[in-house]
N, C-alpha and C positions, 0 to 999 in steps of 0.2 A: 853885348859883344859875344861873338861866336866862341864856344868853349870846346876844345878838342879833348875828348876823353879816351885814353888808351886802357882798355879793360881786358885782362887775360892775355893769353898767347895769340899771336896772329893766326888767323884762320888760313888754311891751305886752300886758296881760291884760284881764280884764273891766273895762269902763269906762275903759280906758287906765291902770289902776292896776297894782299889784304883788301878788305872791302871798307869803304867809308860810307857811313850812314848819316844822313842829314835829317835832323828833326827840328821842330820849332819850339817844343815845350819840354819841360823837365821830366814830366811823367812818361813821355814817349821815349826819352833817352834811357830811363830805367828799364823799360821793356826790352831793349836790345843791348843793354850794357854788359850782359853776361854771355853774349854770343861770340866773343873773341874777335870783335870788330872795332874799328875806330869810329867814335860817335862825335858828331859836331852838333851841339844845340845852338841854334841860331838866335833864339829869342825874337827880338824885333827885326832881325835880318840885316841890320845896317852894316855889319862887318862880315857877313857870311861869305861873300865872294873872296875876300882876302883870307879869311880863316881856312876856307876850303882849298884855295890855291896853295897855301902854305903847307897844308896837310898832305898834298899829293907828292909822291916821289916815284921812283922807278919800280917800286914794289906794289904800287896800287893797282888792283885788278879791276875795280869798278866803283861806281857811285850809285847810291840809291836814296831817294827821298821817301821818308817813312813817317807816318803820323796821321793826324786827323785833317779834315778838310770841310769846307762849306759846300753844301749841295747846291747844284745849279739846275740839274734835270729834275722836273717835278715828280718823277716816279721813284726817285731814290730816297729810301728811308734811313734814319739813323742806324748805324751799324753796317751799312752796305759798303763793301770794299771795292774801290775803283783802282784798277791797275792801268797805268797810263800806256796807251798805244802811241801817244805823242804828247808833248808838253809845249804849251803856247806861251809866248812872251811878247806882248805887243803884236806886231805883224809877223814875227818869226815863229816858225814851227819846227820843233826838234823831235824827230822820231826816237822812241826808246829802242833798246835792243830787242828785236822781235822774239828771239829764242828764249831769252831770260824772262821777258814779260809773259810769254805763253806759259812758262813753267810756273810763274807766280799765280796767274789766273787759274790754272788747272789745279793748283794745290789748295788754294783758299776757297772754301765752300761759299757759293753764292757770289763770287767776285765777278765784276763786269769790266770789260775793257773799253776804253774810250779816251778822249782828250781831257787833260787837266790843264787849267790855265793858272799862271802865277801872277800875283799882284803884290805891290809893296805894302798895302794896308788891308786890314780885315774888311770884307764885304758883309756888312751887318744887316742891311735892309732888304726886304723881299723884292722891292722894285729894282734895286741895283743887281740882285742876283738874276732876276728875270732878264734884264737888259744885257747882262754879261753872257748869259746862255744864248740869247737870240743873236748876239753879235759874233760869238765864237763857236757855238755848238759844243762847248766843253761840258762835261758831266760834273766837274767839281773844281773848286778854287782853293789855293793855299798860297803861302807867302815864301815858300822855299824851293819848290820843284823847278821853277824857271831858272833859278840861279844854278841849281845842280845841273840842269840840262846845258846851260851855256858854258859852264866850266868843263863839263864832260866833253862837249864837242871840241872845245879848244885844246884839250889834252888827248883826244882820240881814245876816250875810255868808254866802255859800255855803261849805259845809264838805264835805270829803272825807277819806277815810282809806285809805292803802295800807299794809298790814301783812303781813309775810312770816313764816311759822312758822319759828322756830329750835329751840325745845324742844317736841317733840310731846306730846300728851296722855299717852302711856304712858311718858314718861321724866321723871324728876325732875331738877332742876338741882342739880348737886353743890355742896357748900359752898364748894369752891375757886373755882367760877365766881362765886358770890355775893360772896365775899370780894374778888374782883378788881374789883368795880364801885365806882368812886370817885363821890362826890356830884356831880362836874362832868361825868360821862359818859365819862371816859377809863378806861383799864384799868390796874389796879395789879398788874403782873406779880409783884412781890416778895411782895405779900400772897397771891397765888395759890400761889406756890411754897411759902411758909411753911405754908399750909393743907394742901398735898399732903404736905409732910414730916411734919405731925402725923397725917395720915390717908392713908398711901400707897395704901390700898385704893381710894381715890377716883380714882386716876390713869386707869384704863380709862374710867370715866364721864366724866371731864374731856376725854379724847381724843375720845370720842363727841360730846360737846357742841361741841368745836372743829370737827369735821366738819359737824355740823348748822349751826353758825354760818356756815361757808364756803358751804354750799348756799344759805342765806338771803341772804347778801351777794351771791352771783352773781345771784339773782333780782332783788334791789333794783337792782343796777347795770344789768341788762338792761332792767328796767322803766323806769328813768329815761331811758336812751338812746332807747327806743322812744317814750316820751311827749314827749321833747324839752323845750325851755325852756317853763316854765309848767305842766308836768306835766298837760297835757290841758285846762287851764282856758281857754286862749286860743282853742282850736279851737271848742269849743261856744259860747263867749261871742260869737264873731264871727257866729254864724249863728242863735242862739236866745236867748231871754230866760230866764235861769235862774230856777228857783223857790227862794225863800229858805226852805227847810224847816228850816234849822238845821244 
């Protein structure tokens, strides 16, 4: 179930309001928890739309999807930051706020801009990643950004997405990694160990996944520090009128 965390004073952002940050995993929430923003950890995403809608009020200045993602473009390595130019959900395409997104891409070293596609379940296999890239042209895939885009469009709020590649297009997610994902976004170490014991041949792939995740986390931490409180929204809002493209 989505969990709304209120940490510290509200940041002075667009229109004097606050920013809502949507993440999928508990470690992602910890990275942004001290930045004076409202954080929603969606976990398996089943209640994210309701939790996000409930969190929005007249003081909300924007929404951002933040965290890791699966790689779809074959050239993107673990740790590469993708800033969404648009977010895809089925046949729908939601443009992100262009000024805010440019600010994000210009601030985070090595960031690329392109489409991110949202799905309800993890895309674990390389063939599925290749198919999704071919059909959408998206650079990365996650389970939260499309919901953020849809709710943002419904409330005429600026939307952005920062997603860092953890499992690249040419590597599948091992079953042990999937088994470790709890519905609330935390990691079930015991479930992961049990899966490895059942299939010990997965251990090398799991270790590779852990290294990829470490690279992604390092990029997220660095990006958050460089962007500071408000994750880039305050800076452009103070000097420009944002376009509410969804």
